[in-house]
VOMISE-212081 format. One record per residue (C-alpha): residue in three letters; x, y, z. Coordinates in nm, 3 decimals. Example, Ala and Ser with C-alpha at 12.3 -4.5 7.8 and 13.67 -1.06 7.14 Angstrom:
VOMISE-212081
resn, c1, c2, c3
ALA, 1.230, -0.450, 0.780;
SER, 1.367, -0.106, 0.714;
This chain:
VOMISE-212081
resn, c1, c2, c3
MET, 8.539, 9.581, 9.618;
ASN, 8.708, 9.640, 9.282;
ARG, 8.792, 9.356, 9.043;
SER, 9.163, 9.365, 9.120;
SER, 9.097, 9.312, 9.489;
GLN, 8.835, 9.047, 9.410;
LEU, 9.081, 8.853, 9.201;
ILE, 9.354, 8.866, 9.465;
GLU, 9.105, 8.757, 9.731;
LYS, 9.004, 8.460, 9.521;
ILE, 9.366, 8.368, 9.455;
GLU, 9.438, 8.393, 9.827;
ALA, 9.148, 8.159, 9.906;
LEU, 9.258, 7.909, 9.638;
GLN, 9.617, 7.909, 9.757;
LYS, 9.504, 7.811, 10.107;
GLN, 9.332, 7.500, 9.976;
GLU, 9.525, 7.178, 9.950;
ILE, 9.630, 7.122, 9.590;
PRO, 9.519, 6.774, 9.473;
LYS, 9.795, 6.521, 9.422;
HIS, 9.716, 6.470, 9.054;
VAL, 9.749, 6.846, 8.993;
LEU, 10.089, 6.851, 9.159;
GLU, 10.192, 6.556, 8.944;
ARG, 10.095, 6.754, 8.637;
ALA, 10.300, 7.045, 8.771;
ARG, 10.595, 6.810, 8.815;
GLN, 10.562, 6.703, 8.451;
SER, 10.535, 7.069, 8.348;
LEU, 10.862, 7.145, 8.527;
LEU, 11.040, 6.857, 8.353;
ASP, 10.896, 6.973, 8.022;
TYR, 11.027, 7.325, 8.089;
LEU, 11.377, 7.202, 8.182;
ALA, 11.410, 6.989, 7.870;
VAL, 11.267, 7.252, 7.632;
THR, 11.484, 7.528, 7.781;
SER, 11.801, 7.319, 7.767;
ALA, 11.733, 7.230, 7.404;
GLY, 11.659, 7.596, 7.331;
VAL, 12.015, 7.681, 7.427;
LYS, 12.144, 7.445, 7.163;
PHE, 11.900, 7.578, 6.902;
GLN, 12.023, 7.935, 6.934;
GLU, 12.378, 7.875, 7.057;
GLU, 12.543, 8.103, 6.801;
LYS, 12.322, 8.398, 6.892;
LEU, 12.378, 8.325, 7.265;
ARG, 12.754, 8.323, 7.211;
LYS, 12.735, 8.669, 7.051;
TYR, 12.500, 8.791, 7.325;
MET, 12.740, 8.676, 7.597;
GLU, 13.036, 8.838, 7.426;
PHE, 12.863, 9.173, 7.394;
ALA, 12.647, 9.187, 7.708;
LEU, 12.911, 9.039, 7.944;
PRO, 12.644, 8.927, 8.193;
GLU, 12.735, 8.947, 8.559;
ALA, 12.838, 8.626, 8.731;
GLY, 12.634, 8.512, 9.030;
ASP, 12.475, 8.216, 9.204;
CYS, 12.182, 8.135, 8.974;
THR, 12.186, 7.877, 8.697;
ALA, 12.135, 7.974, 8.337;
ILE, 11.965, 7.645, 8.245;
GLY, 12.146, 7.446, 7.980;
MET, 12.428, 7.699, 7.950;
GLY, 12.652, 7.562, 8.225;
LYS, 12.689, 7.908, 8.380;
LYS, 12.614, 8.071, 8.716;
LEU, 12.490, 8.425, 8.665;
ALA, 12.336, 8.708, 8.860;
LEU, 11.966, 8.665, 8.934;
LYS, 11.838, 8.905, 8.667;
GLU, 12.069, 8.759, 8.402;
ALA, 11.957, 8.400, 8.473;
VAL, 11.587, 8.494, 8.474;
PHE, 11.620, 8.673, 8.139;
LEU, 11.823, 8.401, 7.964;
ASN, 11.606, 8.121, 8.096;
GLY, 11.305, 8.299, 7.948;
LEU, 11.482, 8.358, 7.620;
ASN, 11.581, 7.989, 7.591;
GLY, 11.257, 7.853, 7.732;
HIS, 11.057, 7.983, 7.436;
ALA, 11.323, 7.954, 7.165;
LEU, 11.186, 7.628, 7.023;
ASP, 10.817, 7.715, 7.066;
LEU, 10.786, 7.377, 7.233;
ASP, 10.682, 7.502, 7.576;
ASP, 10.338, 7.429, 7.720;
GLY, 10.032, 7.647, 7.682;
THR, 9.654, 7.652, 7.646;
ASN, 9.438, 7.714, 7.346;
ALA, 9.160, 7.877, 7.546;
GLY, 9.382, 8.154, 7.677;
ILE, 9.604, 8.159, 7.366;
ILE, 9.898, 8.172, 7.605;
HIS, 10.217, 7.989, 7.697;
LEU, 10.196, 7.947, 8.072;
GLY, 10.501, 7.766, 8.207;
SER, 10.797, 7.939, 8.048;
PRO, 10.762, 8.281, 8.212;
ILE, 10.668, 8.132, 8.547;
PHE, 10.943, 7.871, 8.576;
SER, 11.201, 8.108, 8.428;
LEU, 11.148, 8.327, 8.736;
LEU, 11.070, 8.067, 9.003;
LEU, 11.374, 7.845, 8.952;
PRO, 11.646, 8.113, 8.991;
LEU, 11.458, 8.254, 9.293;
ALA, 11.429, 7.907, 9.447;
GLU, 11.798, 7.848, 9.386;
ARG, 11.897, 8.178, 9.545;
TYR, 11.678, 8.134, 9.853;
ASP, 11.720, 7.752, 9.873;
VAL, 11.353, 7.666, 9.831;
GLY, 11.237, 7.306, 9.799;
LEU, 11.087, 7.153, 9.486;
ASP, 10.743, 7.100, 9.632;
LYS, 10.703, 7.467, 9.721;
VAL, 10.807, 7.562, 9.368;
LEU, 10.537, 7.335, 9.224;
GLU, 10.270, 7.478, 9.453;
ALA, 10.366, 7.834, 9.356;
ALA, 10.366, 7.739, 8.989;
VAL, 10.014, 7.598, 9.008;
ILE, 9.886, 7.931, 9.145;
GLY, 10.086, 8.124, 8.889;
TYR, 9.938, 7.915, 8.605;
GLU, 9.589, 7.980, 8.741;
THR, 9.647, 8.356, 8.753;
SER, 9.792, 8.385, 8.403;
PHE, 9.524, 8.161, 8.251;
THR, 9.234, 8.335, 8.425;
MET, 9.350, 8.674, 8.304;
ALA, 9.413, 8.548, 7.950;
VAL, 9.088, 8.358, 7.907;
SER, 8.897, 8.661, 8.034;
ILE, 9.031, 8.890, 7.762;
GLN, 9.075, 8.657, 7.464;
PRO, 9.026, 8.651, 7.168;
GLY, 8.981, 9.028, 7.156;
HIS, 9.319, 9.075, 7.317;
LYS, 9.493, 8.893, 7.034;
ALA, 9.284, 9.084, 6.781;
HIS, 9.440, 9.401, 6.925;
GLY, 9.786, 9.263, 6.845;
PHE, 9.889, 9.150, 7.193;
HIS, 10.078, 8.835, 7.291;
ALA, 9.910, 8.712, 7.611;
THR, 10.226, 8.523, 7.713;
GLY, 10.377, 8.866, 7.775;
THR, 10.079, 9.061, 7.902;
CYS, 9.915, 8.799, 8.123;
GLY, 10.229, 8.596, 8.185;
VAL, 10.387, 8.873, 8.388;
LEU, 10.086, 8.873, 8.623;
GLY, 10.102, 8.499, 8.686;
ALA, 10.480, 8.494, 8.727;
ALA, 10.470, 8.780, 8.982;
ILE, 10.192, 8.614, 9.183;
ALA, 10.374, 8.277, 9.176;
ALA, 10.697, 8.438, 9.299;
SER, 10.511, 8.621, 9.575;
TYR, 10.393, 8.290, 9.715;
LEU, 10.729, 8.121, 9.670;
LEU, 10.889, 8.394, 9.884;
ASP, 10.607, 8.421, 10.142;
PHE, 10.501, 8.776, 10.069;
THR, 10.233, 8.934, 10.284;
LYS, 9.894, 8.992, 10.126;
GLU, 9.973, 9.364, 10.092;
GLU, 10.307, 9.293, 9.925;
ARG, 10.137, 9.051, 9.690;
PHE, 9.884, 9.311, 9.582;
ARG, 10.163, 9.561, 9.521;
ALA, 10.344, 9.305, 9.309;
PHE, 10.028, 9.243, 9.106;
ALA, 9.965, 9.616, 9.058;
THR, 10.324, 9.666, 8.940;
ALA, 10.297, 9.367, 8.706;
CYS, 9.982, 9.521, 8.548;
VAL, 10.189, 9.834, 8.471;
SER, 10.466, 9.614, 8.328;
ALA, 10.246, 9.406, 8.100;
THR, 10.356, 9.416, 7.738;
GLY, 10.396, 9.184, 7.441;
MET, 10.324, 9.236, 7.073;
LEU, 10.231, 8.969, 6.819;
LYS, 10.434, 9.142, 6.550;
VAL, 10.714, 8.914, 6.666;
LEU, 10.546, 8.633, 6.470;
ASP, 10.561, 8.811, 6.137;
GLY, 10.811, 8.791, 5.852;
ASP, 11.164, 8.703, 5.949;
SER, 11.133, 8.818, 6.311;
GLU, 11.318, 8.605, 6.567;
LEU, 11.196, 8.794, 6.874;
LYS, 10.910, 8.573, 6.995;
PRO, 11.128, 8.425, 7.268;
TYR, 11.212, 8.779, 7.383;
ASN, 10.851, 8.821, 7.493;
VAL, 10.901, 8.545, 7.748;
ALA, 11.245, 8.668, 7.854;
LYS, 11.130, 9.021, 7.929;
THR, 10.808, 8.892, 8.089;
ALA, 11.001, 8.691, 8.345;
LEU, 11.237, 8.981, 8.406;
LEU, 10.951, 9.231, 8.447;
ALA, 10.784, 8.995, 8.693;
LEU, 11.111, 8.993, 8.893;
SER, 11.119, 9.373, 8.894;
SER, 10.755, 9.376, 9.003;
ILE, 10.818, 9.167, 9.314;
GLN, 11.132, 9.363, 9.396;
LEU, 10.948, 9.698, 9.381;
ALA, 10.664, 9.549, 9.583;
LYS, 10.898, 9.428, 9.853;
ALA, 11.053, 9.776, 9.865;
GLY, 10.711, 9.924, 9.940;
PHE, 10.628, 10.095, 9.612;
GLN, 10.251, 10.140, 9.599;
GLY, 10.046, 10.083, 9.286;
HIS, 9.687, 10.176, 9.201;
ASN, 9.420, 10.012, 9.413;
ASP, 9.246, 9.880, 9.100;
PRO, 9.505, 9.831, 8.823;
LEU, 9.265, 9.618, 8.622;
GLY, 8.968, 9.856, 8.604;
GLY, 8.898, 10.207, 8.490;
GLU, 8.951, 10.418, 8.176;
ARG, 9.331, 10.367, 8.199;
GLY, 9.338, 10.021, 8.355;
PHE, 9.464, 9.686, 8.229;
PHE, 9.133, 9.570, 8.079;
LYS, 9.075, 9.887, 7.877;
MET, 9.434, 9.900, 7.764;
MET, 9.441, 9.536, 7.654;
THR, 9.098, 9.505, 7.489;
GLY, 8.961, 9.855, 7.438;
GLN, 8.681, 9.778, 7.684;
GLU, 8.637, 9.839, 8.056;
ASP, 8.345, 9.603, 8.121;
ILE, 8.536, 9.278, 8.092;
GLU, 8.391, 8.978, 8.274;
LEU, 8.666, 8.823, 8.486;
LYS, 8.636, 8.445, 8.452;
PRO, 8.633, 8.233, 8.767;
LEU, 8.937, 8.048, 8.893;
LEU, 8.929, 7.672, 8.829;
LEU, 8.726, 7.734, 8.514;
ASP, 8.513, 7.428, 8.429;
GLY, 8.623, 7.268, 8.754;
THR, 8.987, 7.203, 8.670;
TYR, 9.313, 7.380, 8.745;
ALA, 9.470, 7.574, 8.462;
ILE, 9.778, 7.353, 8.468;
GLU, 9.553, 7.057, 8.388;
LYS, 9.432, 7.239, 8.074;
THR, 9.779, 7.271, 7.921;
TYR, 9.909, 7.087, 7.621;
THR, 10.252, 6.926, 7.574;
LYS, 10.381, 6.967, 7.220;
PRO, 10.496, 6.662, 7.023;
TYR, 10.578, 6.876, 6.722;
ALA, 10.838, 7.157, 6.723;
SER, 10.613, 7.425, 6.580;
CYS, 10.337, 7.668, 6.677;
ARG, 10.040, 7.490, 6.829;
TYR, 9.816, 7.627, 6.555;
THR, 10.002, 7.408, 6.305;
HIS, 9.955, 7.080, 6.494;
PRO, 9.612, 6.957, 6.375;
ALA, 9.721, 6.987, 6.013;
VAL, 10.061, 6.831, 6.081;
GLU, 9.901, 6.536, 6.254;
ALA, 9.651, 6.483, 5.973;
ALA, 9.932, 6.494, 5.718;
ILE, 10.137, 6.236, 5.906;
GLN, 9.838, 6.005, 5.940;
LEU, 9.750, 6.023, 5.570;
ARG, 10.112, 5.978, 5.472;
ASN, 10.154, 5.666, 5.679;
GLU, 9.819, 5.508, 5.578;
ASN, 9.865, 5.575, 5.206;
HIS, 10.244, 5.556, 5.172;
LEU, 10.247, 5.909, 5.028;
LYS, 10.550, 6.086, 4.895;
ALA, 10.585, 6.450, 4.801;
GLU, 10.573, 6.374, 4.430;
ASP, 10.234, 6.201, 4.482;
VAL, 10.073, 6.530, 4.587;
GLN, 9.909, 6.768, 4.342;
ARG, 9.773, 7.006, 4.605;
ILE, 9.673, 7.024, 4.971;
ALA, 9.383, 7.233, 5.099;
ILE, 9.366, 7.296, 5.474;
GLN, 9.064, 7.431, 5.653;
THR, 9.100, 7.533, 6.014;
TYR, 8.979, 7.793, 6.268;
ALA, 9.022, 8.162, 6.184;
LEU, 9.267, 8.249, 6.463;
ALA, 9.509, 7.989, 6.327;
VAL, 9.514, 8.135, 5.977;
TYR, 9.631, 8.494, 6.006;
GLY, 10.008, 8.501, 6.056;
HIS, 10.035, 8.125, 6.000;
ASP, 9.940, 8.072, 5.638;
HIS, 10.264, 8.206, 5.490;
ARG, 10.469, 8.017, 5.235;
GLU, 10.777, 8.239, 5.232;
ILE, 11.012, 8.091, 5.492;
PRO, 11.319, 8.306, 5.564;
SER, 11.423, 8.132, 5.888;
SER, 11.360, 7.848, 6.129;
TYR, 11.151, 8.082, 6.343;
SER, 10.928, 8.158, 6.044;
ALA, 10.907, 7.787, 5.957;
LYS, 10.773, 7.707, 6.304;
MET, 10.493, 7.962, 6.258;
SER, 10.387, 7.833, 5.913;
ILE, 10.104, 7.582, 5.870;
PRO, 10.210, 7.507, 5.506;
PHE, 10.572, 7.441, 5.603;
ALA, 10.491, 7.234, 5.910;
THR, 10.240, 7.029, 5.711;
ALA, 10.490, 6.974, 5.432;
VAL, 10.761, 6.836, 5.660;
GLY, 10.505, 6.621, 5.835;
LEU, 10.404, 6.461, 5.506;
ILE, 10.760, 6.422, 5.374;
TYR, 10.935, 6.300, 5.689;
GLY, 10.649, 6.155, 5.890;
LYS, 10.749, 6.374, 6.185;
ALA, 10.792, 6.737, 6.275;
GLY, 11.070, 6.748, 6.531;
LEU, 11.360, 6.985, 6.581;
GLN, 11.554, 6.866, 6.275;
GLU, 11.254, 6.925, 6.047;
PHE, 11.275, 7.299, 6.121;
ALA, 11.649, 7.328, 6.085;
PRO, 11.800, 7.562, 5.818;
GLU, 11.898, 7.271, 5.594;
THR, 11.533, 7.158, 5.576;
ILE, 11.424, 7.510, 5.476;
GLU, 11.678, 7.491, 5.197;
ASN, 11.547, 7.155, 5.073;
PRO, 11.385, 7.209, 4.728;
GLU, 11.150, 6.914, 4.779;
VAL, 11.009, 7.065, 5.097;
MET, 10.964, 7.413, 4.953;
ALA, 10.804, 7.278, 4.635;
LEU, 10.543, 7.101, 4.849;
VAL, 10.490, 7.415, 5.061;
GLU, 10.388, 7.600, 4.742;
LYS, 10.109, 7.343, 4.684;
ILE, 9.945, 7.406, 5.023;
SER, 9.668, 7.659, 5.093;
VAL, 9.510, 7.747, 5.428;
THR, 9.160, 7.893, 5.478;
ALA, 8.933, 7.959, 5.771;
ASP, 8.627, 7.741, 5.821;
PRO, 8.328, 7.905, 6.000;
LEU, 8.233, 7.587, 6.185;
PHE, 8.586, 7.521, 6.310;
SER, 8.613, 7.889, 6.413;
SER, 8.289, 7.864, 6.615;
THR, 8.404, 7.553, 6.805;
PHE, 8.749, 7.690, 6.897;
PRO, 8.891, 7.666, 7.168;
GLU, 8.680, 7.366, 7.270;
LYS, 8.823, 7.194, 6.963;
GLN, 9.139, 7.277, 6.769;
SER, 9.022, 7.141, 6.436;
ALA, 9.180, 7.117, 6.096;
LEU, 9.056, 6.937, 5.786;
LEU, 9.324, 6.828, 5.542;
GLU, 9.228, 6.746, 5.182;
ILE, 9.500, 6.604, 4.960;
THR, 9.451, 6.576, 4.589;
THR, 9.697, 6.326, 4.450;
ALA, 9.867, 6.328, 4.113;
ASP, 9.666, 6.022, 4.011;
GLY, 9.332, 6.191, 4.091;
ARG, 9.251, 6.056, 4.437;
THR, 9.116, 6.275, 4.716;
LEU, 9.229, 6.193, 5.066;
THR, 9.084, 6.373, 5.369;
ARG, 9.149, 6.370, 5.743;
GLN, 9.008, 6.586, 6.023;
VAL, 9.186, 6.626, 6.356;
ASP, 8.999, 6.789, 6.643;
PHE, 9.235, 6.721, 6.935;
PRO, 9.596, 6.692, 6.825;
LYS, 9.837, 6.482, 7.030;
GLY, 9.939, 6.646, 7.358;
GLU, 9.605, 6.805, 7.437;
PRO, 9.440, 6.709, 7.769;
GLU, 9.183, 6.519, 7.563;
ASN, 9.464, 6.332, 7.378;
PRO, 9.764, 6.334, 7.612;
LEU, 10.107, 6.189, 7.561;
SER, 10.151, 5.858, 7.734;
GLU, 10.408, 5.833, 8.014;
ASP, 10.647, 5.660, 7.776;
GLU, 10.588, 5.918, 7.505;
PHE, 10.656, 6.200, 7.750;
PHE, 10.969, 6.036, 7.887;
ASN, 11.111, 5.966, 7.541;
ARG, 11.038, 6.322, 7.434;
TYR, 11.212, 6.450, 7.746;
LEU, 11.520, 6.233, 7.684;
GLY, 11.529, 6.337, 7.319;
LEU, 11.531, 6.705, 7.408;
MET, 11.800, 6.656, 7.672;
ALA, 12.014, 6.461, 7.422;
TYR, 11.972, 6.738, 7.167;
ALA, 12.085, 6.981, 7.436;
GLY, 12.402, 6.779, 7.499;
ILE, 12.306, 6.667, 7.849;
ASN, 12.421, 6.311, 7.903;
HIS, 12.170, 6.032, 7.954;
GLY, 12.265, 5.969, 8.315;
ASP, 12.223, 6.331, 8.420;
ALA, 11.893, 6.356, 8.233;
GLU, 11.759, 6.049, 8.413;
ALA, 11.885, 6.186, 8.748;
ILE, 11.694, 6.513, 8.694;
PHE, 11.381, 6.319, 8.600;
ARG, 11.408, 6.100, 8.907;
MET, 11.472, 6.391, 9.145;
ALA, 11.172, 6.581, 9.012;
ALA, 10.956, 6.269, 9.044;
GLU, 11.059, 6.207, 9.405;
GLY, 11.036, 6.575, 9.504;
LYS, 11.266, 6.541, 9.802;
ASP, 11.548, 6.765, 9.690;
SER, 11.599, 7.140, 9.678;
ILE, 11.619, 7.325, 9.349;
ARG, 11.987, 7.383, 9.418;
SER, 12.045, 7.007, 9.412;
LEU, 11.859, 6.967, 9.085;
MET, 12.033, 7.259, 8.918;
ARG, 12.380, 7.111, 8.955;
PHE, 12.300, 6.885, 8.657;
LEU, 12.208, 7.179, 8.433;
């Protein structure tokens, strides 16, 4: 049996098992996280969305474009949900797979569930299996996959989203394999979107969700793919890593579901920035630091976090979110790193940019060797009066080892919904409906 068939067989067996209650509760939280982040993403890029709508004239339909107050055709809703779901770079993910898991999957599942009137519980069950698929593929090919310039959210995300949708819609085993084979052909996503003044990182999620939709549609129509799309000289593994002999990691790696391994971001920037941001905030608060107190800041972290994230030229909010120096500077100056701290007016603040110029980022061999088990950064601040202040963070807030409390999560959710312009009562109603799990997706979507 080839590795593609082996993987599908293992996914089939896992899907037939009862998903533990605590895993479904984590999936429920992941859904709420996605809804809040996506709604806020609409607000963040509202001017670009206005221009997009004017030019593209998307077709009206029966599926909700989350946070936009519009009913659009299925493909339009899937695409825009993906675009908005990753706009803030606040969506969940895992360090081990170097992948954002939820945004491609929920961007596809929710419009499908709305169209076919599927209940919330079935959406969560499908999402859990989708997360497992995306993560397993990503962790099997990382970090070499990233070294080749690929964004796993695009390449592996399409596989998980297609598998999740196939379970949501009760595909046969044969249809599911066809969807997987088509998704392997569809897989794409380049990390160049992180560089310079590019604003296309959210597009990787948007097209991933859309390609997953096309994959299940072609599968349902009967289009046959290769019987082993993962293997061989021209298969997924060779294409994505340069090697054929890739070891496919087991499902439920280390005994936990992939969705349990995900982080929830408290800071509105790339996850690679978070250990340094957290260290800066802690040192600021403990020592009452101000920007003028700082002579220089030296940051040591793991190698994968340095390349593409050590820049000090910040042309846009997107670039700011990718920059460890910028995110660290706002953390130290404001004591937080929320949405406002990455707004254009902050980038134009001379105090912020002056501090950014004092920050250097280098790779530490020890931290590099312990990633992804730890996501470490060591911050060393030399003050103007000659003091040296240091702080190391191994598990930044939001990691499974250091999770947000229920109150922290709820307040974060409400803050994002308020930023999106969704009134407090509707935000609480969505939260309550998701917690109870008795309603259909159609019922929940009427608030969005």
